[in-house]
C-alpha positions as CSV (number, residue, x, y, z in Angstrom):
1,X,109.1,102.6,63.4
2,X,110.6,105.9,64.4
3,X,107.4,106.8,66.0
4,X,106.8,103.4,68.1
5,X,110.3,104.0,69.2
6,X,109.9,107.5,70.7
7,X,106.8,106.0,72.0
8,X,108.7,102.9,73.7
9,X,111.3,105.7,75.4
10,X,108.6,107.6,76.6
11,X,106.7,104.9,78.2
12,X,109.9,103.6,79.9
13,X,110.8,107.2,81.3
14,X,107.2,107.3,82.7
15,X,107.8,103.5,84.1
16,X,111.1,104.8,85.8
17,X,109.7,108.2,87.1
18,X,106.6,106.3,88.6
19,X,109.4,103.8,90.4
20,X,111.6,106.8,91.5
21,X,108.6,108.5,93.2
22,X,106.9,105.3,94.6
23,X,110.4,103.8,96.1
24,X,110.9,105.9,99.0
25,X,107.6,105.1,100.5
26,X,107.9,101.1,99.8
27,X,110.6,100.9,102.8
28,X,108.5,102.5,105.4
29,X,107.8,100.4,108.2
30,X,106.6,100.6,111.8
31,X,108.7,102.0,114.4
32,X,109.8,100.2,117.7
33,X,107.4,100.0,120.9
34,X,108.7,101.8,123.9
35,X,107.6,101.3,127.4
36,X,107.9,102.9,130.3
37,X,106.0,102.5,133.8
38,X,105.3,105.7,136.0
39,X,102.4,106.2,139.1
40,X,101.3,102.6,138.5
41,X,100.6,103.1,135.0
42,X,102.2,101.3,131.9
43,X,103.0,103.7,129.1
44,X,103.8,102.6,125.4
45,X,105.1,104.9,122.9
46,X,105.1,103.8,119.0
47,X,106.1,105.5,115.9
48,X,103.8,104.3,113.1
49,X,107.0,105.0,110.8
50,X,110.5,105.6,111.9
51,X,110.9,108.9,113.5
52,X,112.6,111.2,110.9
53,X,112.7,115.0,110.2
54,X,109.2,116.4,109.8
55,X,106.0,115.3,111.1
56,X,106.0,111.9,112.2
57,X,102.3,110.2,113.3
58,X,102.8,108.7,117.1
59,X,100.4,106.4,119.4
60,X,100.6,106.6,123.0
61,X,98.8,103.8,125.1
62,X,98.0,103.9,128.5
63,X,97.5,100.9,131.0
64,X,96.9,100.5,134.8
65,X,98.5,98.3,136.8
66,X,95.6,95.7,136.3
67,X,96.1,95.7,132.5
68,X,92.9,97.8,131.6
69,X,93.4,100.7,129.5
70,X,92.9,103.9,130.3
71,X,90.8,106.1,127.8
72,X,90.0,108.9,129.8
73,X,93.1,110.8,130.1
74,X,94.2,113.9,128.8
75,X,98.0,113.4,126.8
76,X,100.1,115.7,125.9
77,X,104.1,115.4,124.5
78,X,106.6,118.3,124.0
79,X,110.5,117.6,123.4
80,X,113.8,118.7,123.5
81,X,116.7,117.6,121.4
82,X,119.6,116.3,123.2
83,X,118.3,116.3,126.8
84,X,115.3,116.5,129.2
85,X,114.2,119.7,130.8
86,X,115.7,118.4,134.2
87,X,119.3,117.9,132.5
88,X,119.1,121.2,131.0
89,X,118.4,123.0,134.1
90,X,120.7,121.1,136.3
91,X,123.6,121.8,134.0
92,X,122.9,125.5,133.4
93,X,123.0,125.4,129.5
94,X,121.6,128.0,127.5
95,X,118.4,126.3,126.2
96,X,117.6,128.9,123.5
97,X,119.9,127.3,120.6
98,X,118.3,123.6,121.5
99,X,115.8,122.3,118.8
100,X,112.5,121.8,120.6
101,X,109.0,119.9,119.7
102,X,105.9,122.2,120.7
103,X,103.4,120.7,123.1
104,X,101.4,118.4,121.3
105,X,98.1,117.6,122.3
106,X,97.1,113.9,121.4
107,X,93.6,112.8,120.4
108,X,92.1,109.5,121.9
109,X,90.7,106.9,119.8
110,X,86.7,108.0,119.1
111,X,84.8,104.6,119.2
112,X,86.6,102.0,121.4
113,X,88.2,102.3,125.1
114,X,91.5,100.8,123.8
115,X,93.8,103.6,126.1
116,X,95.5,104.9,122.5
117,X,96.2,108.7,121.9
118,X,97.5,109.8,118.4
119,X,99.3,112.8,117.4
120,X,101.7,114.1,114.9
121,X,105.2,114.7,116.4
122,X,106.7,117.8,114.5
123,X,110.9,117.2,114.6
124,X,112.8,120.0,113.1
125,X,116.2,118.3,113.2
126,X,117.9,114.7,113.3
127,X,119.7,113.4,116.3
128,X,119.1,112.3,119.8
129,X,115.8,113.7,121.2
130,X,113.7,113.2,124.6
131,X,110.0,113.2,124.1
132,X,108.6,114.3,127.5
133,X,105.2,112.8,127.7
134,X,102.5,114.3,130.1
135,X,99.1,112.6,131.0
136,X,96.5,113.6,133.4
137,X,94.3,110.9,134.9
138,X,91.6,111.8,137.6
139,X,93.4,114.9,138.4
140,X,96.6,113.2,138.9
141,X,99.6,114.7,136.6
142,X,102.2,111.9,135.3
143,X,105.2,112.6,133.4
144,X,107.3,109.6,131.4
145,X,110.6,110.5,129.5
146,X,111.1,108.4,126.0
147,X,114.7,108.8,124.0
148,X,114.1,108.9,120.5
149,X,116.8,109.0,117.6
150,X,115.7,110.9,114.6
151,X,116.8,110.3,111.4
152,X,117.7,112.7,108.5
153,X,114.4,112.6,106.0
154,X,115.6,111.2,102.8
155,X,112.9,111.0,100.9
156,X,113.5,114.8,99.5
157,X,116.8,113.4,98.4
158,X,115.6,110.5,96.7
159,X,113.0,112.6,94.8
160,X,115.8,115.0,93.6
161,X,118.0,112.5,92.4
162,X,115.2,110.8,90.8
163,X,114.3,113.9,89.0
164,X,117.8,114.5,87.9
165,X,118.0,110.7,86.6
166,X,114.8,111.3,84.6
167,X,116.2,114.4,82.9
168,X,119.6,112.4,82.1
169,X,117.6,109.4,80.5
170,X,115.1,111.9,78.5
171,X,118.4,113.6,77.3
172,X,119.9,110.2,76.4
173,X,116.6,109.6,74.5
174,X,116.8,112.3,72.7
175,X,120.6,112.1,71.6
176,X,119.8,108.5,70.5
177,X,116.7,109.7,68.5
178,X,118.7,112.1,66.8
179,X,121.6,110.0,66.0
180,X,119.4,107.5,64.5
181,X,117.6,110.3,61.9
182,X,117.9,109.3,58.4
183,X,118.2,112.4,56.2
184,X,117.5,111.8,52.5
């Protein structure tokens, strides 16, 4: 009987740890689509999950004035926390202390001509960011800025709390099993 109780505790602990590890990923949802226009083109920026600290997948879709997707552009994104490049130079702030997103070249969708481009944006800190999107179409370079609010990445904290909880659960099981031991 003691062996089956230990097996039950072990199985319960495994289920608990599985739940804790899978729980952070279950709440991810698609981010909102932001739209801006420049030079007769409509640019849509969408995060495939809410923007958070770390590498976040992003999709940009470019559509011309007639509604046709643009599939032959070269698209780059860079960014800065807080303000756009023009705001920073106009105000004379020291940019060395600001967090930046290095230039990321987005890849276009290979097999279809949907005007969609994909990449990973590496956010280093949470807070308000401005993503500067640059795209080149037929020798013309256009720029669109998108304000983005980046959330703190809570997945690491949840995993740590789950690990602490699992250890506390195992210690509790050991104390209960120790108490129920009958010596002759």
